[in-house]
C-alpha atoms as one frame of an Amber mdcrd trajectory, in Angstrom:
protein
  27.895 -30.924   5.184  30.523 -30.908   7.939  30.419 -34.395   9.495  33.078
 -33.498  12.057  30.867 -30.832  13.589  27.927 -33.252  13.581  29.794 -36.140
  15.232  31.586 -33.817  17.631  28.347 -32.218  18.805  26.509 -35.538  19.150
  29.527 -36.973  20.959  29.435 -34.197  23.552  25.731 -34.772  24.116  26.191
 -38.534  24.569  29.155 -38.053  26.896  27.288 -35.758  29.251  24.225 -38.012
  29.121  26.451 -40.723  30.595  27.449 -38.406  33.411  23.768 -37.803  34.205
  23.432 -41.529  34.933  25.312 -40.867  38.166  22.036 -39.705  39.754  20.174
 -43.044  39.461  23.421 -44.822  40.328  23.488 -42.903  43.596  19.840 -43.811
  44.219  20.646 -47.486  43.621  23.446 -47.375  46.180  21.338 -45.396  48.671
  18.391 -47.789  48.642  20.504 -50.955  48.425  18.109 -52.525  45.958  17.579
 -56.261  45.970  19.170 -56.917  42.590  22.063 -54.632  43.456  23.035 -56.496
  46.618  25.887 -58.044  44.684  28.555 -55.748  43.317  28.469 -57.220  39.815
  24.749 -56.402  39.566  25.505 -52.764  40.337  28.101 -52.811  37.593  25.678
 -54.325  35.073  22.803 -51.986  35.867  24.552 -48.617  35.955  28.333 -48.601
  35.740  28.384 -50.534  32.452  25.784 -48.315  30.677  27.460 -45.228  32.101
  30.892 -46.345  30.874  29.626 -47.328  27.422  27.806 -44.025  26.996  30.695
 -41.816  28.114  33.285 -43.793  26.134  31.209 -43.702  22.949  30.647 -39.986
  23.373  34.372 -39.373  23.755  35.129 -41.471  20.661  32.591 -39.479  18.654
  33.967 -36.254  20.045  37.686 -36.891  19.652  38.131 -39.526  16.950  35.247
 -39.028  14.528  34.810 -35.296  14.841  36.107 -32.106  16.325  33.303 -29.749
  17.306  34.589 -26.454  16.002  33.268 -23.877  13.623  29.783 -22.691  12.781
  26.804 -25.028  12.898  24.884 -24.225   9.750  21.232 -24.898   8.994  21.692
 -28.397   7.537  24.062 -29.491  10.286  21.538 -28.194  12.812  18.818 -30.486
  11.463  21.094 -33.538  11.578  22.488 -32.832  15.056  19.053 -32.343  16.607
  17.323 -35.274  14.860  20.154 -37.787  15.295  21.107 -36.373  18.679  17.682
 -37.281  20.041  17.871 -40.724  18.425  21.309 -41.477  19.891  20.256 -40.208
  23.316  17.263 -42.555  23.202  19.426 -45.539  22.235  21.990 -44.972  24.978
  19.250 -44.056  27.448  17.818 -47.542  26.883  20.983 -49.281  28.113  20.006
 -49.316  31.832  16.756 -51.129  30.974  18.635 -53.702  28.895  21.631 -54.224
  31.171  19.412 -54.626  34.259  17.302 -57.217  32.352  14.219 -55.072  33.029
  13.240 -54.967  29.351  14.270 -56.464  26.036  16.009 -54.310  23.371  12.866
 -53.176  21.492  10.866 -52.565  24.679  13.816 -50.706  26.198  14.069 -48.487
  23.103  10.315 -47.825  23.265  10.457 -46.981  26.986  13.480 -44.744  26.500
  11.854 -42.922  23.580   8.679 -42.480  25.643  10.853 -40.987  28.369  13.015
 -38.513  26.483  10.151 -37.357  24.239   7.972 -36.937  27.386   5.321 -39.225
  25.918   4.928 -41.445  28.966   3.669 -44.562  27.182   5.025 -47.607  28.983
   5.565 -51.293  28.309   6.325 -52.160  31.945   3.627 -54.410  33.417   4.948
 -55.421  36.852   6.044 -52.259  38.651   6.811 -54.146  41.870   9.720 -55.962
  40.221  11.355 -52.815  38.854  14.084 -51.207  40.951  13.756 -47.683  42.269
  16.800 -46.476  40.389  15.214 -47.594  37.100  11.943 -45.887  38.074  13.828
 -42.685  38.835  15.706 -42.954  35.532  12.372 -43.205  33.659  11.169 -39.952
  35.187  14.581 -38.286  34.955  14.755 -38.943  31.200  11.459 -37.098  30.878
  12.825 -34.173  32.866  15.898 -34.037  30.618  13.786 -34.200  27.470  11.083
 -31.816  28.657  12.886 -28.548  28.083  14.971 -30.215  25.403  18.020 -32.466
  25.383  19.869 -30.205  22.969  18.741 -27.062  24.782  20.244 -28.431  28.003
  23.658 -28.786  26.412  23.410 -25.404  24.717  22.970 -24.009  28.229  25.850
 -25.867  29.877  28.411 -26.172  27.059  30.046 -22.826  26.231  31.608 -24.258
  23.068  28.197 -24.283  21.337  28.035 -20.501  21.702  26.452 -18.680  18.785
  26.408 -21.940  16.827  23.672 -23.141  19.157  21.214 -20.806  17.438  20.487
 -23.331  14.683  19.966 -26.059  17.291  17.666 -23.860  19.375  15.425 -23.093
  16.410  15.215 -26.790  15.463  14.309 -28.040  18.938  12.426 -25.372  20.912
   8.758 -26.089  20.105   6.380 -23.618  18.507   5.756 -21.983  15.120   7.123
 -18.598  16.207  10.723 -18.493  17.402  10.932 -16.579  20.685  13.883 -15.740
  22.883  14.256 -14.053  26.246  17.632 -12.615  25.253  19.291 -12.136  21.844
  22.032 -14.625  22.748  20.669 -18.139  22.460  22.889 -19.510  25.242  21.587
 -16.914  27.710  18.012 -17.753  26.686  18.681 -21.468  27.156  20.122 -20.917
  30.633  17.222 -18.731  31.718  14.649 -21.227  30.426  16.376 -24.074  32.237
  16.614 -21.961  35.397  12.846 -21.357  35.350  12.293 -25.055  34.661  14.582
 -26.042  37.546  12.907 -23.651  40.001   9.404 -24.879  39.137  10.559 -28.495
  39.518  11.999 -27.730  42.965   8.793 -26.021  44.029   6.750 -29.040  42.997
   9.030 -31.424  44.877   8.614 -29.351  48.038   4.843 -29.071  47.559   4.376
 -32.809  47.035   6.634 -33.676  49.968   5.407 -31.186  52.573   1.791 -30.545
  51.501   0.926 -33.752  49.666   2.804 -35.911  52.210   4.378 -38.005  49.456
   7.648 -39.801  50.065  10.744 -37.969  48.837  11.331 -40.602  46.156   7.780
 -40.359  44.792   7.933 -36.563  44.982  11.098 -36.553  42.876   9.694 -38.985
  40.308   6.437 -37.086  39.872   8.070 -33.654  39.743  10.508 -34.978  37.113
   7.478 -36.175  35.110   5.069 -33.275  35.685   7.080 -30.226  34.641   8.145
 -31.824  31.340   4.485 -32.896  30.919   5.700 -36.482  30.694   3.445 -38.720
  32.767   5.653 -41.526  34.067   4.686 -42.543  37.602   6.303 -45.127  39.912
   2.788 -46.255  40.883   1.084 -48.756  38.509  -2.217 -46.861  38.833  -0.592
 -43.476  38.186  -1.767 -40.563  40.376  -5.097 -42.259  41.085  -3.280 -44.930
  43.056  -2.409 -42.463  45.819  -6.039 -41.485  46.569  -4.798 -38.062  47.632
  -6.762 -34.961  46.506  -3.926 -32.655  47.625  -1.445 -34.455  45.396  -3.884
 -34.271  42.487  -4.372 -30.523  42.963  -0.630 -29.847  43.179   0.057 -31.852
  40.044  -2.819 -30.138  38.219  -1.287 -26.735  38.983   2.164 -27.728  37.749
   0.805 -29.511  34.677  -0.992 -26.277  33.834   2.261 -24.337  34.281   4.151
 -26.878  32.173   1.646 -26.410  29.359   2.237 -22.645  29.301   4.794 -20.871
  27.145   7.931 -20.627  29.304   8.576 -17.143  27.958   5.436 -16.149  29.901
   6.906 -17.586  33.098   9.800 -15.196  32.648   7.331 -12.365  31.988   5.662
 -13.090  35.321   8.746 -11.703  37.045   8.884  -8.520  34.969   5.513  -7.844
  33.317   2.779  -9.927  35.017   0.046  -8.257  32.943   1.542  -9.688  29.770
   0.345 -13.168  30.748  -3.340 -12.204  30.945  -3.024 -10.156  27.752  -1.395
 -13.010  25.822  -3.915 -14.320  23.285  -2.531 -17.842  23.195  -2.772 -18.089
  26.988  -6.392 -16.893  26.839  -7.278 -19.548  24.251  -5.381 -22.159  26.294
  -7.532 -21.365  29.333 -10.771 -21.262  27.312 -10.106 -24.693  25.814  -9.278
 -26.184  29.213 -12.205 -24.667  31.097 -14.706 -25.483  28.337 -13.561 -29.110
  28.047 -13.540 -29.511  31.834 -17.072 -28.132  32.160 -18.521 -30.364  29.415
 -16.809 -33.520  30.694 -17.718 -32.806  34.328 -21.390 -32.388  33.436 -21.253
 -35.510  31.274 -19.654 -37.546  34.080 -22.278 -36.370  36.560 -25.200 -37.095
  34.217 -23.945 -40.602  33.410 -23.136 -41.349  37.065 -19.384 -41.680  36.663
 -19.054 -39.387  39.690 -20.978 -39.304  42.966 -21.205 -35.509  43.046 -20.666
 -32.550  40.754 -17.540 -31.665  42.755 -16.101 -35.129  42.168 -17.013 -34.841
  38.485 -14.999 -31.621  38.213 -12.158 -33.244  40.150 -11.858 -36.160  37.717
 -12.778 -34.229  34.593 -10.509 -31.290  35.360  -7.500 -33.489  36.067  -7.873
 -35.530  32.893  -8.480 -32.467  30.722  -5.336 -30.734  31.980  -3.380 -33.979
  31.774  -4.385 -34.712  28.182  -4.234 -31.171  26.819  -0.815 -30.481  28.317
   0.155 -33.937  26.952   1.251 -35.108  30.402  -0.748 -38.323  30.528  -1.223
 -38.832  34.271  -4.524 -40.494  35.211  -6.660 -40.517  38.362  -9.491 -42.776
  37.222 -10.472 -45.244  34.506 -11.291 -42.662  31.834 -11.571 -45.459  29.243
 -14.938 -46.386  30.809 -16.350 -42.874  30.318 -19.056 -42.044  27.780 -18.154
 -41.515  24.094 -18.654 -37.738  24.480 -16.008 -37.425  27.198 -13.592 -39.689
  25.348 -13.891 -37.806  22.057 -13.185 -34.528  23.864 -10.062 -36.054  25.436
  -9.019 -37.272  21.987  -9.445 -33.747  20.588  -7.327 -32.331  23.432  -4.580
 -34.775  22.432  -4.404 -33.017  19.074  -4.475 -29.460  20.451  -1.695 -29.839
  23.022  -0.042 -27.122  25.095   1.164 -23.649  24.191   4.045 -22.930  21.866
   7.274 -22.745  23.847   5.933 -25.121  26.508   7.047 -28.630  27.371   3.758
 -29.926  25.933   3.497 -31.660  22.574   0.895 -32.047  19.790  -0.139 -29.282
  17.357   0.024 -26.441  19.932  -2.614 -23.888  20.901  -1.026 -21.063  18.915
  -1.319 -23.005  15.647  -4.946 -23.930  16.299  -5.741 -20.322  17.226  -4.079
 -18.883  14.125  -5.744 -21.460  11.860  -9.191 -20.641  13.293  -8.516 -16.945
  12.707  -7.445 -17.695   9.146 -10.638 -19.680   8.497 -12.668 -16.747   9.814
 -10.707 -14.435   7.516 -11.440 -16.617   4.487 -15.152 -16.537   5.303 -15.067
 -12.723   5.537 -13.098 -12.626   2.289 -15.941 -14.441   0.544 -18.389 -11.800
   1.801 -16.074  -8.867   1.075 -13.784  -9.976  -1.798 -12.148  -6.550  -2.248
 -11.342  -5.979   1.421  -7.850  -6.515   2.819  -7.617  -8.641   5.952  -4.610
  -9.516   8.091  -4.399 -12.649  10.216  -3.521 -11.750  13.793  -2.891 -13.405
  17.115  -4.161 -10.776  19.514  -2.634  -7.567  18.201   0.299  -9.304  16.518
   0.035  -9.738  12.740   1.033 -13.169  11.474   3.299 -13.104   8.431   2.411
 -15.131   5.342   5.522 -17.253   5.845   4.493 -18.260   9.369   0.875 -18.796
   8.269   1.938 -21.086   5.433   4.187 -22.969   7.841   1.296 -23.473  10.275
  -1.056 -24.737   7.548   1.631 -27.073   6.184   2.434 -28.379   9.671  -1.202
 -29.137  10.553  -1.780 -30.822   7.187   1.385 -32.924   7.556   0.535 -33.749
  11.167  -2.841 -35.122  10.153  -1.368 -36.952   7.170   1.180 -38.725   9.392
  -1.646 -39.494  11.826  -3.761 -41.103   9.093  -0.910 -43.146   7.568   0.316
 -44.461  10.927  -3.252 -45.188  12.064  -3.782 -47.308   8.949  -0.537 -49.134
   9.714  -1.690 -49.845  13.280  -5.052 -51.186  12.112  -3.152 -53.469   9.739
  -1.521 -54.967  12.846  -4.942 -56.000  14.170  -6.097 -53.091  16.347  -9.623
 -51.710  16.159 -10.084 -48.178  14.852 -10.388 -46.437  18.242  -7.351 -48.200
  19.721  -5.231 -47.645  16.599  -6.100 -43.964  16.156  -5.718 -43.180  19.862
  -2.327 -44.954  19.924  -1.038 -42.803  17.077  -2.639 -39.603  18.387  -1.200
 -40.100  21.856   2.327 -40.945  20.689   2.476 -38.353  17.905   1.254 -35.744
  20.399   3.551 -37.087  23.168   0.571 -37.651  25.482   1.007 -41.250  26.669
  -2.136 -43.261  27.438  -4.535 -44.272  24.687  -7.914 -45.959  24.678  -8.897
 -49.601  24.946  -6.087 -51.963  26.019  -3.552 -49.149  25.555  -5.065 -47.054
  28.345  -2.845 -49.025  30.772   0.315 -49.996  28.873   1.693 -50.892  25.447
   3.195 -54.293  26.279   0.688 -56.098  24.026   1.635 -54.107  20.915   3.516
 -56.008  18.203   7.206 -55.196  17.765   6.499 -53.471  14.444   3.747 -51.452
  16.124   6.119 -50.370  18.889   8.657 -49.171  16.325   5.934 -47.258  14.444
   4.765 -45.594  17.651   8.359 -44.846  18.712   8.829 -43.146  15.330   5.674
 -41.113  16.020   7.087 -40.031  19.395  10.380 -38.992  17.804   8.978 -36.905
  14.960   6.180 -35.557  17.178   8.634 -34.230  19.771  10.730 -32.528  17.088
   7.647 -31.191  15.298   7.821 -33.334  12.158   9.920 -31.243   9.793  13.181
 -31.544  11.741  13.124 -35.316  11.193  11.210 -35.647   7.921  13.483 -33.199
   6.110  16.285 -35.751   6.591  14.259 -38.274   4.579  14.207 -36.101   1.462
  16.879 -36.542  -1.273  17.030 -32.766  -1.697  18.403 -32.329   1.817  21.407
 -34.559   1.160  22.027 -33.184  -2.321  21.941 -29.564  -1.132
């Protein structure tokens, strides 16, 4: 294994992460925040973290490694897994240096940001500076399309070597590219992502009448399906149906495969013909209908229209793994809550910014189960598992089955660990489901924030966020002796 390539690549990522801290630094200067009135406070909050991050990145890049040569499969796993971990650690520095959070809480908040989980340990939003609030949302925007994918797009030195990194980070069981060259694909995906973010900012500002700051924060959290909001009551605190509708639309777009967004410009019909997109819509509409009716019957809404408003928002928010809220869903009936919990497991489409298992895997697995039933009835017949008209190879099918089994196994083990820390079954399982699926809010006391969780519990949940964002195998393969012997 070439450690120089690994350290050099991670060093470049860390260095440019430091440069991205200039944005919240500018916001801090612009707003003249109360704890930045003195120059030394400005230095502590942003200039010090920025300097540490850039300097460390340069040391990694120049002293510990020289990023040249081909990034092979094993190096790709290490760069992506450790790259995300290092980014999280250095991304936590502003929280620590500004005395907003302690080290463990800062790590948890940073991990929830970059992995687009949106779980928070902040309890008093009024005491947190705007620059820190913007940084929370901005880390989600960076992590939404992928930290590594961003640097593949902007750093020409990755070149063809970025292929291994792309395959490790871009979510979904089936590797898809817009162009054969991975760097061109990365740039086009980020361009689409950037355009959609800009459109949401404009919509929230001009149509939703949000402030520019709030529009930026929510757009940075919506497109990556993250869920951080500068308001302590999330989207519900604004009491603005227009804002809710705009965010619903962009959450829906964020949960789609971004390859389909590109197809919209060239072959619009491909979107409606895409089987995964059809299943995505069926799941959302079915869940919304059932929850809306349930809310209306149990008087959680004053009208059927209001029931669809609340139910629709929460269904899209949970299935796309965004995690925004507009009402106290934790008070809903068990039927509505179990449906939301199921949506946490399904997640968005493959190739989206959403987390969890992904629609394409669920769809293929359901088709495979149907095939096995037909095989029992007709043992001599030959059946092929398909997604729409596309046949699914045995290799991909085995990978999907293994992923879903491993996903549920990690869920069970971590849920047991959380119950051992004193949580009831619903709170423990929802905490693991929401962090492993990068959703954000859980049930019970964790529907608001995670400040009450024990330090060990926070580290367990942060681990769930990390492996969930990188789809398990990218991280877990590093824990096997075979990987390091190979």
